[in-house]
C-alpha positions in Angstrom: -10.5 18.7 0.9 -7.4 20.9 1.3 -7.7 22.4 4.7 -4.6 23.9 6.1 -4.1 23.7 9.9 -2.4 27.1 9.5 -5.8 28.6 8.9 -6.6 27.8 12.5 -3.1 28.3 13.9 -1.2 30.9 11.8 2.1 30.1 13.4 2.0 26.6 11.8 2.7 28.2 8.4 6.2 29.1 9.6 7.2 25.6 10.7 9.9 23.6 9.0 9.2 20.3 7.2 10.6 18.4 10.2 8.4 20.3 12.7 5.3 19.8 10.6 6.0 16.1 10.3 6.5 15.9 14.1 3.3 17.8 14.7 1.3 15.7 12.3 2.7 12.5 13.8 1.9 13.7 17.3 -1.7 14.7 16.6 -2.5 11.7 14.4 -1.0 9.0 16.6 -2.5 10.4 19.9 -5.9 10.7 18.2 -5.6 7.1 17.0 -4.6 5.8 20.4 -7.6 7.6 22.0 -10.0 6.2 19.5 -8.7 2.7 19.9 -8.8 2.8 23.7 -12.3 4.3 23.8 -14.0 2.0 21.4 -11.7 -1.1 21.8 -13.0 -3.2 18.9 -11.1 -6.4 18.1 -7.4 -5.7 17.2 -8.0 -2.0 17.8 -4.3 -1.5 18.6 -3.5 -2.1 14.9 -4.9 1.4 14.1 -2.3 3.5 16.1 0.4 1.1 14.9 -0.4 1.7 11.3 -1.0 5.4 11.8 2.5 5.6 13.3 4.0 3.7 10.4 2.2 5.9 7.8 2.8 9.2 9.5 6.3 8.2 10.5 7.4 8.0 6.9 9.6 10.8 5.6 8.0 10.5 2.1 5.3 12.8 0.9 1.7 12.0 1.4 0.2 9.2 -0.7 -2.6 10.3 -3.1 -6.2 9.2 -2.2 -6.3 6.8 -5.2 -3.1 5.1 -4.1 -4.4 4.7 -0.5 -7.6 3.3 -1.8 -5.7 0.9 -4.1 -3.6 -0.2 -1.1 -6.7 -0.9 1.0 -8.4 -2.8 -1.9 -5.3 -5.0 -2.3 -5.2 -5.7 1.4 -9.0 -6.5 1.4 -8.5 -8.9 -1.5 -5.6 -10.6 0.2 -7.6 -11.2 3.4 -10.7 -12.4 1.5 -8.6 -14.7 -0.6 -6.8 -15.9 2.6 -10.1 -16.7 4.2 -11.5 -18.5 1.1 -8.3 -20.6 0.9 -8.5 -21.4 4.6 -12.1 -22.6 4.4 -11.9 -24.5 1.1 -8.4 -26.1 1.2 -7.4 -26.5 4.9 -9.1 -29.9 5.0 -6.8 -31.0 2.2 -3.3 -30.4 3.6 -1.3 -31.3 0.5 -3.3 -29.2 -1.9 -3.3 -26.4 0.7 0.5 -26.4 1.0 1.0 -26.5 -2.8 -1.3 -23.4 -3.2 0.4 -21.6 -0.3 3.8 -22.3 -1.9 2.7 -20.7 -5.2 1.2 -17.7 -3.3 4.4 -17.2 -1.2 6.5 -17.4 -4.3 4.3 -14.8 -6.1 4.5 -12.4 -3.2 8.3 -12.9 -2.9 8.6 -12.3 -6.7 6.6 -9.1 -6.5 8.6 -8.0 -3.5 11.9 -8.4 -5.4 10.3 -6.6 -8.4 9.7 -3.4 -6.3 6.3 -4.1 -4.8 4.9 -1.8 -2.1 6.4 -2.8 1.3 3.1 -2.3 3.2 1.1 -4.3 0.7 3.7 -7.1 0.8 3.5 -7.2 4.6 -0.3 -7.3 4.5 -0.3 -10.1 1.9 2.0 -12.2 4.0 -0.2 -11.6 7.1 -3.3 -12.5 5.2 -1.8 -15.8 3.8 -0.1 -16.9 7.0 -1.9 -15.7 10.0 -5.5 -16.3 8.8 -4.9 -20.0 7.9 -3.1 -20.6 11.2 -6.0 -19.0 13.2 -8.3 -21.1 11.0 -6.8 -24.2 12.6 -8.2 -23.0 16.0 -11.6 -22.1 14.7 -13.1 -20.4 11.6 -14.8 -17.8 13.8 -11.4 -16.8 15.3 -10.0 -16.2 11.8 -13.1 -14.2 10.9 -12.9 -11.9 13.9 -9.3 -11.3 13.2 -10.0 -10.5 9.5 -12.8 -8.1 10.3 -11.0 -6.3 13.1 -7.7 -6.1 11.2 -9.4 -4.7 8.0 -11.4 -2.2 9.9 -8.3 -1.0 11.8 -6.4 -0.8 8.5 -9.2 1.3 6.9 -9.4 3.6 9.9 -5.6 4.1 9.9 -5.6 5.0 6.2 -8.5 7.5 6.8 -6.7 9.1 9.8 -3.5 9.3 7.8 -5.2 11.0 4.8 -7.1 13.5 7.1 -3.9 14.4 9.0 -2.0 15.1 5.8 -4.9 17.4 4.7 -5.2 19.2 8.1 -1.4 19.5 8.7 -0.1 19.8 5.2 3.6 20.0 4.3 5.0 23.5 3.8 6.1 22.5 0.3 4.9 19.4 -1.5 7.6 17.0 -2.7 6.9 15.0 -5.8 8.5 11.6 -5.3 6.6 9.9 -8.2 9.6 10.0 -10.5 12.0 8.7 -7.9 9.6 5.9 -6.9 9.2 5.0 -10.5 12.9 4.9 -11.1 13.4 2.8 -8.0 10.8 0.3 -9.1 12.2 0.2 -12.6 15.7 -0.5 -11.3 14.4 -3.3 -9.1 12.3 -4.7 -11.9 15.4 -4.8 -14.2 17.3 -7.2 -11.9 17.5 -10.5 -13.7 17.7 -12.6 -10.5 14.4 -11.7 -8.8 13.0 -15.1 -9.7 15.9 -16.8 -8.0 15.6 -14.7 -4.9 11.9 -15.3 -4.8 12.5 -19.0 -4.9 15.0 -18.7 -2.1 12.5 -16.8 0.1 9.9 -19.4 -0.6 12.3 -22.2 0.4 13.0 -20.4 3.6 9.4 -19.8 4.5 7.7 -23.1 3.5 9.5 -25.6 5.8 8.6 -23.6 9.0 5.1 -23.1 7.7 4.7 -26.9 7.1 6.1 -27.5 10.6 3.7 -25.1 12.2 0.7 -26.6 10.5 1.8 -30.1 11.2 2.0 -29.5 14.9 -0.9 -27.0 15.1 1.3 -24.2 16.6 -1.4 -21.5 16.4 -0.4 -19.9 19.6 3.0 -19.0 18.1 1.6 -17.5 14.9 3.7 -14.4 15.5 6.9 -16.4 14.8 5.6 -17.5 11.4 4.5 -14.0 10.5 7.9 -12.5 11.4 9.8 -15.3 9.5 7.7 -14.6 6.4 8.5 -10.9 6.6 12.2 -11.3 7.3 12.7 -13.9 4.6 11.6 -11.4 1.9 15.2 -10.1 2.0 17.4 -13.2 1.9 20.6 -11.3 0.8 21.8 -10.9 4.5 20.3 -7.4 4.7 17.5 -8.7 6.8 19.3 -11.8 7.8 21.7 -11.0 10.6 21.7 -7.2 10.6 18.0 -6.9 10.2 17.3 -9.4 12.9 19.6 -7.7 15.4 17.8 -4.4 14.6 14.5 -6.1 15.2 15.6 -7.4 18.6 17.1 -4.1 19.7 14.0 -2.1 18.5 11.6 -4.4 20.4 13.9 -4.4 23.5 13.8 -0.6 23.6 10.0 -0.6 23.2 9.5 -3.3 25.7 11.5 -1.6 28.4 9.6 1.7 27.9 6.3 -0.2 27.9 7.2 -1.9 31.2 8.1 1.4 32.7 4.8 2.9 31.4 2.8 0.0 32.8 4.3 0.3 36.3 3.4 4.0 36.3 -0.1 3.3 35.1 -0.6 0.8 38.0 -0.1 3.7 40.3 -2.4 6.1 38.5 -4.9 3.8 36.6 -6.7 6.7 34.9 -7.6 7.2 31.2 -6.7 10.9 31.2 -3.3 10.1 32.8 -2.8 7.3 30.2 -3.3 9.7 27.3 -1.0 12.3 28.9 1.7 9.7 29.4 1.2 8.4 25.8 1.4 12.0 24.6 4.7 12.5 26.3 6.1 9.3 24.8 4.8 10.1 21.3 6.4 13.6 21.2 9.8 12.2 22.5 9.8 9.4 19.9 8.6 11.6 17.1 11.6 13.9 17.6 13.9 11.0 17.3 12.1 9.3 14.4 12.2 12.5 12.3 15.9 13.1 13.1 18.9 12.2 11.1 20.1 9.8 13.8 21.2 6.3 12.8 18.9 4.9 15.5 15.8 6.6 14.1 14.4 3.4 12.4 14.9 1.4 15.6 12.8 3.9 17.6 10.0 3.7 15.0 10.0 0.0 15.5 10.2 0.4 19.3 7.1 2.7 19.3 5.0 -0.1 17.7 6.1 -2.4 20.4 5.1 0.1 23.1 1.6 0.4 21.6 1.1 -3.4 21.3 2.3 -4.1 24.8 0.5 -1.3 26.6 -2.8 -2.2 24.8 -2.4 -5.8 25.8 -1.5 -5.1 29.4 -4.1 -2.4 30.1 -7.0 -4.1 28.3 -6.4 -7.7 29.3 -5.2 -7.2 32.9 -2.1 -9.2 32.0 1.4 -8.1 33.0 3.1 -6.0 30.4 6.5 -7.5 31.2 5.2 -11.1 30.7 3.8 -10.1 27.3 7.0 -8.4 26.5 9.2 -11.4 27.2 6.8 -13.7 25.4 7.0 -11.5 22.3 10.7 -11.1 22.5 11.1 -14.9 22.7 8.9 -15.3 19.7 10.7 -12.7 17.7 14.0 -14.2 18.8 12.9 -17.6 17.5 11.9 -16.0 14.2 15.2 -14.1 13.9 17.2 -17.2 14.9 15.6 -19.3 12.2 16.1 -16.6 9.5 19.8 -16.2 10.6 20.3 -20.0 10.4 18.5 -20.3 7.1 20.4 -17.3 5.6 23.8 -18.6 6.7 22.9 -22.1 5.4 21.8 -20.6 2.1 24.7 -18.1 1.8 26.6 -20.2 -0.8 23.5 -20.2 -3.0 23.1 -16.4 -2.4 26.7 -15.8 -3.5 26.1 -17.9 -6.6 22.9 -15.9 -7.4 24.8 -12.6 -6.9 27.6 -13.7 -9.2 25.2 -15.1 -11.9 
């Protein structure tokens, strides 16, 4: 299927790469938001979040085979996470040993040039599902099914949008990606960094499981993702960026929620979201240094607005709760990174 949107709207053929990317982002994300609000299946908000992440990338479109491979890896991770939760959770020591090996393997792959999205999904599958399993197996199952369906739908929407609104000229990044992966794979210290990431994640994971802190599972997920870069890139700088990005998104979400309380209408909601999407899209696809922060902030807006409008809870309350949780995750990673900085320097010099 290679349908050009230009065949329906001839003026589209004259758009620049940036304008095409903005248009594709706008149409795809607004469509995903509408679908998620209309059908509202469990964890439906993940669909527009992922669509925004995929379409917000400045890289060329992923081939269908690669998208399918990504989904199959994610599916395998969640199935394996569910199996481990059911079989090993009653045996805490064995469970922690297996989780330690899995976290080390994921960290090793990450330091060897593994796909960022796949790494993130693997970490979610092996941390969130077991934590939810502590509450009830049915809760973990509902999360798994809803998350996987949202992931599949987001990949489908991304693929369709790239076909409908194709780039004016295709850029082949295969060689660049291969060279980048080769350069990462050639680093002799990836095992040491993987071990360091594992040592940063496992203590807090053991703590969460020991005290059954399932309600704060977001902290564990963020710690696992931040700890994948223990070389201070995601330590202090990355944590500050995470807080700033979520703060921007939270403030916009609170403003949107207050407006929606005045006009509680689905049509108005979509018009308001459309305005936000186009404003953020222009910044995300700009050369501004803050562009990555606005991409992060947009995900926060989606999560907070969905939670506020669909659960009748205050958006600002959810915002502050999430900021506190992310702040705790960032604080731990900053502390662990500073504490491990002597070891990091030794690794870098080795």
